[in-house]
N, CA, C and O atoms as a MOPAC input file, in Angstrom:
PM7 MOZYME 1SCF
protein

 N    -18.91600 1     5.26200 1     6.24700 1
 C    -17.74500 1     4.29800 1     6.57200 1
 C    -17.37900 1     4.88300 1     8.10300 1
 O    -17.62200 1     6.02900 1     8.48000 1
 N    -16.84000 1     3.99700 1     8.77000 1
 C    -16.56800 1     4.27100 1    10.52400 1
 C    -15.47700 1     4.97700 1    10.46300 1
 O    -14.68400 1     5.05300 1     9.52500 1
 N    -15.44400 1     5.55700 1    11.60200 1
 C    -14.43100 1     6.35100 1    12.06500 1
 C    -13.01900 1     5.82200 1    12.10700 1
 O    -12.04400 1     6.50800 1    11.79900 1
 N    -12.95900 1     4.57900 1    12.49900 1
 C    -11.64100 1     3.80600 1    12.59900 1
 C    -11.28400 1     3.57000 1    11.16500 1
 O    -10.07600 1     3.53400 1    10.93200 1
 N    -11.99700 1     3.42300 1    10.29000 1
 C    -11.67700 1     3.11300 1     8.76500 1
 C    -11.04000 1     4.47600 1     8.23800 1
 O     -9.91400 1     4.57900 1     7.75000 1
 N    -12.03700 1     5.58300 1     8.43900 1
 C    -11.52500 1     6.79500 1     8.17300 1
 C    -10.28100 1     7.24400 1     8.57700 1
 O     -9.52100 1     7.65400 1     7.70000 1
 N     -9.93200 1     7.24700 1     9.70700 1
 C     -8.58900 1     7.62200 1    10.31500 1
 C     -7.53800 1     6.59700 1     9.69400 1
 O     -6.47400 1     7.06300 1     9.28500 1
 N     -7.78000 1     5.20400 1     9.60100 1
 C     -6.63300 1     4.44800 1     8.83100 1
 C     -6.40600 1     4.78600 1     7.55300 1
 O     -5.30700 1     4.65500 1     7.01600 1
 N     -7.53200 1     5.28600 1     6.93300 1
 C     -7.40900 1     5.75300 1     5.57800 1
 C     -6.48400 1     6.83700 1     5.55800 1
 O     -5.43000 1     6.67000 1     4.94400 1
 N     -6.71500 1     7.96700 1     6.15300 1
 C     -6.07100 1     9.24900 1     6.55000 1
 C     -4.51800 1     8.93600 1     6.91800 1
 O     -3.62100 1     9.43600 1     6.23800 1
 N     -4.22100 1     8.03200 1     8.09600 1
 C     -2.91600 1     7.72000 1     8.21900 1
 C     -2.27400 1     7.12400 1     7.08300 1
 O     -1.08600 1     7.42900 1     6.97300 1
 N     -2.72600 1     6.37800 1     6.23600 1
 C     -2.25900 1     5.83700 1     5.27300 1
 C     -1.73700 1     6.52200 1     3.97000 1
 O     -0.82400 1     6.10700 1     3.25800 1
 N     -2.48600 1     7.64800 1     3.79200 1
 C     -2.24100 1     8.81500 1     2.75900 1
 C     -1.30000 1     9.61700 1     3.43100 1
 O     -0.43200 1    10.01100 1     2.65300 1
 N     -1.14700 1    10.01700 1     4.62900 1
 C     -0.22900 1    10.72200 1     5.12500 1
 C      1.24200 1    10.11600 1     5.16300 1
 O      2.25800 1    10.78100 1     4.96500 1
 N      1.20400 1     8.75200 1     5.44500 1
 C      2.46200 1     8.16100 1     5.61000 1
 C      3.08300 1     8.08400 1     3.88300 1
 O      4.25500 1     8.24000 1     3.54000 1
 N      1.93600 1     7.80600 1     3.01700 1
 C      2.29200 1     7.95500 1     1.76100 1
 C      3.28100 1     9.33000 1     1.44200 1
 O      4.45600 1     9.35300 1     1.07500 1
 N      2.53000 1    10.23100 1     1.66900 1
 C      3.20600 1    11.65900 1     1.60900 1
 C      4.31100 1    12.11500 1     2.08900 1
 O      5.08500 1    12.88500 1     1.52100 1
 N      4.42700 1    11.58500 1     3.29900 1
 C      5.70200 1    11.54300 1     4.22800 1
 C      7.04600 1    10.76700 1     3.42400 1
 O      8.19100 1    11.21300 1     3.49900 1
 N      6.71500 1     9.66900 1     2.73800 1
 C      7.64400 1     9.08600 1     1.84400 1
 C      7.76800 1     9.46900 1     0.58400 1
 O      8.75700 1     9.04600 1    -0.01400 1
 N      6.94500 1    10.23500 1    -0.04500 1
 C      6.76000 1    10.66200 1    -1.42300 1
 C      6.49600 1    12.18700 1    -1.26900 1
 O      5.51600 1    12.54100 1    -0.61400 1
 N      7.36100 1    13.15800 1    -1.86700 1
 C      7.12300 1    14.47000 1    -1.95600 1
 C      6.30100 1    14.98300 1    -3.06900 1
 O      6.85800 1    14.99000 1    -4.16700 1
 N      5.19700 1    15.37600 1    -3.01100 1
 C      4.26600 1    15.65200 1    -4.15400 1
 C      4.98100 1    16.41300 1    -5.13000 1
 O      4.55000 1    16.28000 1    -6.27500 1
 N      6.07200 1    17.26300 1    -4.96600 1
 C      6.74000 1    17.88200 1    -5.98100 1
 C      7.46200 1    17.14000 1    -6.80000 1
 O      7.78200 1    17.49100 1    -7.93500 1
 N      7.79700 1    15.92900 1    -6.19700 1
 C      8.37700 1    14.83900 1    -7.15800 1
 C      7.61100 1    14.24500 1    -8.19000 1
 O      8.17400 1    13.70100 1    -9.14000 1
 N      6.29400 1    14.30300 1    -8.08500 1
 C      5.26300 1    13.42800 1    -8.64100 1
 C      5.03700 1    14.40400 1    -9.98800 1
 O      4.45000 1    15.44900 1    -9.70800 1
 N      5.32800 1    14.27600 1   -11.12000 1
 C      5.25400 1    15.11400 1   -12.26200 1
 C      3.80800 1    14.63200 1   -13.28300 1
 O      3.10000 1    15.38300 1   -13.95400 1
 N      3.68500 1    13.01600 1   -13.09500 1
 C      2.84000 1    12.57500 1   -14.10600 1
 C      2.05400 1    11.49200 1   -13.16300 1
 O      2.23500 1    11.23600 1   -11.97200 1
 N      1.14700 1    10.96000 1   -14.06800 1
 C      0.41200 1     9.54800 1   -13.60500 1
 C      1.30300 1     8.30400 1   -13.43300 1
 O      1.11500 1     7.41700 1   -12.60100 1
 N      2.25000 1     8.36100 1   -14.29000 1
 C      3.17400 1     7.26100 1   -14.07000 1
 C      4.22500 1     7.36200 1   -12.93700 1
 O      4.67100 1     6.41700 1   -12.28700 1
 N      4.57900 1     8.80700 1   -12.80100 1
 C      5.16300 1     9.02200 1   -11.29400 1
 C      4.45300 1     8.48100 1   -10.19700 1
 O      4.99900 1     7.77600 1    -9.34800 1
 N      3.29600 1     8.77500 1   -10.18600 1
 C      2.30500 1     8.42200 1    -9.18300 1
 C      1.99200 1     6.99200 1    -9.02400 1
 O      1.88700 1     6.48900 1    -7.90600 1
 N      1.81400 1     6.21300 1   -10.29900 1
 C      1.62300 1     4.64200 1    -9.98800 1
 C      2.87200 1     4.28500 1    -9.59000 1
 O      2.89800 1     3.37500 1    -8.76100 1
 N      3.99200 1     4.76900 1    -9.96200 1
 C      5.31200 1     3.85200 1    -9.40500 1
 C      5.56800 1     4.35900 1    -7.84400 1
 O      6.22400 1     3.57500 1    -7.15900 1
 N      5.19400 1     5.38500 1    -7.31000 1
 C      5.24400 1     5.61400 1    -6.12600 1
 C      4.26000 1     4.87800 1    -5.20900 1
 O      4.49500 1     4.57500 1    -4.04000 1
 N      3.06600 1     4.61200 1    -5.92000 1
 C      2.02200 1     3.94700 1    -4.95800 1
 C      2.63100 1     2.31300 1    -5.00200 1
 O      2.66700 1     1.60100 1    -3.99900 1
 N      3.05700 1     1.92000 1    -6.24700 1
 C      3.50200 1     0.49500 1    -6.36500 1
 C      4.59400 1     0.30800 1    -5.41700 1
 O      4.60700 1    -0.78200 1    -4.84600 1
 N      5.44600 1     1.08500 1    -5.15200 1
 C      6.53000 1     0.80000 1    -4.39500 1
 C      6.12500 1     1.05500 1    -2.92000 1
 O      6.68100 1     0.38900 1    -2.04600 1
 N      5.14700 1     2.01900 1    -2.57800 1
 C      4.62700 1     1.95400 1    -1.34600 1
 C      3.68900 1     0.60100 1    -0.79600 1
 O      3.58100 1     0.20000 1     0.36300 1
 N      3.15800 1     0.13800 1    -1.84100 1
 C      2.02300 1    -1.13800 1    -1.46800 1
 C      2.70200 1    -2.35400 1    -1.82100 1
 O      2.11300 1    -3.42900 1    -1.70300 1
 N      3.76500 1    -2.29600 1    -2.20200 1
 C      4.59700 1    -3.64100 1    -2.72000 1
 C      4.73400 1    -4.68000 1    -1.80200 1
 O      4.34700 1    -5.83100 1    -2.00600 1
 N      5.50800 1    -4.11500 1    -0.38100 1
 C      5.45100 1    -4.91400 1     0.79900 1
 C      4.22600 1    -5.56300 1     1.24200 1
 O      4.22300 1    -6.71300 1     1.68000 1
 N      3.16000 1    -4.82100 1     1.13000 1
 C      2.08700 1    -5.50100 1     1.81200 1
 C      1.47200 1    -6.57500 1     1.04800 1
 O      1.15300 1    -7.68300 1     1.48000 1
 N      1.29300 1    -5.97500 1    -0.53900 1
 C      1.01600 1    -7.15600 1    -1.49100 1
 C      1.75400 1    -8.46900 1    -1.43900 1
 O      1.19400 1    -9.53800 1    -1.68400 1
 N      2.99500 1    -8.36400 1    -1.12100 1
 C      4.01600 1    -9.32200 1    -1.24000 1
 C      3.47800 1   -10.20700 1     0.16200 1
 O      3.16700 1   -11.39600 1     0.09400 1
 N      3.43800 1    -9.51600 1     1.25100 1
 C      2.71800 1   -10.39300 1     2.46100 1
 C      1.66600 1   -10.93000 1     2.48200 1
 O      1.57600 1   -11.90300 1     3.23100 1
 N      0.44800 1   -10.51800 1     1.67300 1
 C     -0.79400 1   -10.91800 1     1.41100 1
 C     -0.52000 1   -12.23600 1     0.45800 1
 O     -1.17000 1   -13.27100 1     0.60700 1
 N      0.39600 1   -12.10300 1    -0.42300 1
 C      0.51100 1   -13.29900 1    -1.33500 1
 C      1.10200 1   -14.40300 1    -0.66500 1
 O      0.60200 1   -15.52700 1    -0.72600 1
 N      2.25000 1   -14.11900 1     0.04000 1
 C      3.00700 1   -14.88900 1     0.94700 1
 C      2.18000 1   -16.02500 1     1.82300 1
 O      2.25300 1   -17.24900 1     1.72100 1
 N      1.26000 1   -15.11400 1     2.84100 1
 C      0.17900 1   -15.60800 1     3.59500 1
 C     -0.65600 1   -16.70100 1     2.77200 1
 O     -0.78700 1   -17.86900 1     3.14000 1
 N     -1.18500 1   -16.16600 1     1.63500 1
 C     -2.08400 1   -16.88900 1     0.79500 1
 C     -1.63700 1   -18.14800 1     0.47400 1
 O     -2.33900 1   -19.15900 1     0.44600 1
 N     -0.20000 1   -18.06400 1     0.17600 1
 C      0.49400 1   -19.41800 1    -0.45900 1
 C      0.76300 1   -20.39200 1     0.75600 1
 O      0.69800 1   -21.60900 1     0.57800 1
 N      1.04800 1   -19.88500 1     1.91800 1
 C      1.40900 1   -20.78700 1     3.14500 1
 C     -0.08400 1   -21.47000 1     3.44700 1
 O     -0.16700 1   -22.67800 1     3.67200 1
 N     -1.10100 1   -20.71700 1     3.43500 1
 C     -2.44100 1   -21.41400 1     3.68500 1
 C     -2.49900 1   -22.20300 1     2.67400 1
 O     -2.61500 1   -23.32700 1     3.16200 1
 N     -2.48700 1   -22.28700 1     1.50400 1
 C     -2.65600 1   -23.22900 1     0.53900 1
 C     -1.95800 1   -24.38900 1     0.59200 1
 O     -2.52300 1   -25.46900 1     0.42000 1
 N     -0.66400 1   -24.28600 1     0.83500 1
 C      0.12800 1   -25.25000 1     1.29800 1
 C     -0.11300 1   -26.08900 1     2.42800 1
 O      0.16200 1   -27.28800 1     2.38800 1
 N     -0.66900 1   -25.47100 1     3.55600 1
 C     -1.04600 1   -26.19700 1     4.80300 1
 C     -2.15600 1   -26.98300 1     4.20000 1
 O     -2.33100 1   -28.04300 1     4.80100 1
 N     -2.88500 1   -26.80800 1     3.29000 1
 C     -4.37000 1   -27.46600 1     2.77800 1
 C     -3.79000 1   -28.74400 1     2.25600 1
 O     -4.25900 1   -29.82500 1     2.61200 1
 N     -2.76100 1   -28.65200 1     1.40500 1
 C     -2.15600 1   -29.95300 1     0.66500 1
 C     -1.45300 1   -30.69500 1     1.77700 1
 O     -0.87400 1   -31.75500 1     1.54300 1

């Protein structure tokens, strides 16, 4: 894995833990909910971009 990708991965994990205190994560359900909340905006943007691209084709 390239150094840039590794750096971006580390930054992503650091940002996640800045927003979510590990002491508040008591179960896998808590962890899942935290990751879901953290990544939801990114996934929504991806879905919106995909829909826009498909609508342009039509």
